[in-house]
N, C-alpha and C positions, 0 to 999 in steps of 0.2 A: 586491476590496472584501470586507471582513470582515462577517460576519453582524450583529454589533452596530452596524454603520454603516448597515444597510438601513432604509428607512422601513417603515411598517406594511403597505403593499400588497406591497412586495417580500418581506417576511417571510411574508405570506400565501401568495404564490406558491411560495416555497421549501418551506414547511411542507406545503402541499398536494401538492407533488411528492414529498416524502420519505415521505408516507403511502401512495404507490402501491406496488403489488407490483413486483417486479423486471421482469417482462415488460411491465407498463404503463409503467414508466419508460423502457424501451428503445423502446417505441412512441412515447412523447411526444418523445423525442430523435431519432427516425428522420428527421424532416424538419421544415421550417418549417410545412408544412401540418398535420402531426400535432400540433404544439404549438398552432397556431391552433385546431384542432378542440377540443383539450382545454380551452383557455381559454374558448372560446365556450360549451361545454357545462357546464363545472365552475365556472369563475370568470368569469362573464359581466360582473360589475362591473369586473373588471380588464381584460377584453378591450375594453370601451368606452373605457378610458383609454389603452390601448397600440396600438390598431388603426392609428392614423395614423402610427406610427413602428415598425411591426412588425419590419422588418429589423434595426434597431438593438436592439430588444428581444430578438430571437432570439439575437444575439451575446452580449448581456448574460446571458441566461438560461443558455446553454450554459456560460459561464464561471462562473456562480454555483453551478451544481449539479455540475460536473465535479470529482471528487476531485483534490486537488493535494498534493504533498509535496516536501520538499527535505531532502537530507542535508547536514549541516554538518560532521560529523566521524565517522569510524569508526575504532576502535582495538581491539586484541585483546590479551588475556593468554593466552599459550599455554605449552605444556611444563610440565605438573605442576600445573595448577589443579585443586583438588579440590572437587567439589560432591556432597554426600550420599554420600561414599565412592567416587565415580567420578572418575577422572582425565580431564581434557580441557582444552578451551580456552573462554574466556569472551569473547564478542564484545560490544562496546559500540558504541552508535550514538547520535548526537545528531541529531535531525531534527524538522521541524515538518510538520503536516498541516492542510489546510483543506477545508471542504465535506464532512466525514465525521463530524460530531458525532453521537454515539449510534449510529453505524453500525459493525458488526463488521468489523474489518480484520485483516490479518496481515502479518508480516514474514518473508520467506523468504531463507535464505542458501544460495547455490549454490557448491559447491567445484569447483575446477579445478586441474590442474597449471599451472605458470606459462606453459607453452607454449599453453595454451588448451584442452587435452584435458580432458574432464569426468572427474572421479573417479567410478568405478562402485561401486555398492552390491552387496554379496554376501549380505546376510542379511534383506532386505526390511524394514529399519528405517532411519530417518533417510535418506529417499530421496524423489525425485520419482516420479510414476507411470511415468516413462520410465527409472527406474533410476539416476539421477544422485544422488550423495551430497548431501544437503541437510538443513537443520534449520530449523524455523520457530517462531514464537510469535505468539499472537493478542493483539489489543488493541482496545479500543473507546474512541475519544476522547470525553471527557466535555464538551469545550468546542469552540466554533468557534475555529480558530487554536490548536489544541493543540500544545504543545512538549514533546518528550521529550528531556531532557538526558542521560540515561544509561540507555537501553533495553538490557537485557542478554539475551543468548541463549547458552545453554550447549551445547557440542558435545562429546560423549565422544570421546576420542582413538581408541578402538577402532573407532568407527564411520567413521573415515576409510579403514579397510581398507588400511593401509600397513604394509609389513614393516619390519625394522630398517634403519637408515640415515637419511640426510638427504634431504628432498624439498623442492623449491621449489614452493610452492603459491600460489594466490590465490583470493579469493572476492569476491562482491558481494552486496549485500542489496537486495531489492526489496519495496516496499510494495504491497499490493493490498486491494481491497474483497473480503470473503468472497464467493465465487461470481462474482467479476467480474475485471476486468483490473488489471494493474499500473498504478500511477500515479506511482511514483517509483523511482529506481534509484541506488544509490551508485556511486562510483568503485571500481575494483578495489583490493583490499587484498592486498598481497603479503606472504608470510611463509615462513619456513623451518621445517619440521616435522622433529623427530627430533634 
C-alpha cells in the first residue's frame, strides 16, 4: 500500500515511527511485544483501535515501514565514456523505491569477473571496506513511491585495475538505507572490458 492511500491514523503511525532514532526503530521492530509497548506508551489512541486485531496490525506495520525497491532495467555505456576529463563507464538504472521518503539511501555497484571472482582494489579508492572494486552514489527519495528512470553512476576505467586485453566482467547494483541493510538488488549485468 502506498503512503498516499493510508488513512490519517495509519499516517500518524508511520510518521511517528520515522521520527525515531535508528536504534529506537530497531527496538520497535524487534518483536510484536516491542511494537505493542511503543503503541501503548506513545500512540495510545491508536493502540485502543488496533489492540483487538494486533497480529494483523503487526504484519501490516512491518510491511508499511520496511524499505522496498525493484530494478526494472540496468544498462551500461562503457569503453571511452568521458566525464570531467576521466575515461570510464556510465551505469544507468531504472528502479522504484517505497517506504524511504526523505530517508538518505545509496546505490552501490559491485564488480566481479564473469566467473564470480571479485575484482580487487589496489589504491584504496572505489572500493568496499573489504577491498572489492565498487562505486556508489547517494540519493534521498522526495516522494513515497519514487521512480528513478535513469539513475547514473560513473566508474573510471582506471579504477577497475585491469591491464591491457579483454576481460569478461559483471556487476550488480544494490540499494540500501544509509547505515542500514540492502533492500533491493539488480540482476547481473555482463560486459566485456578492453
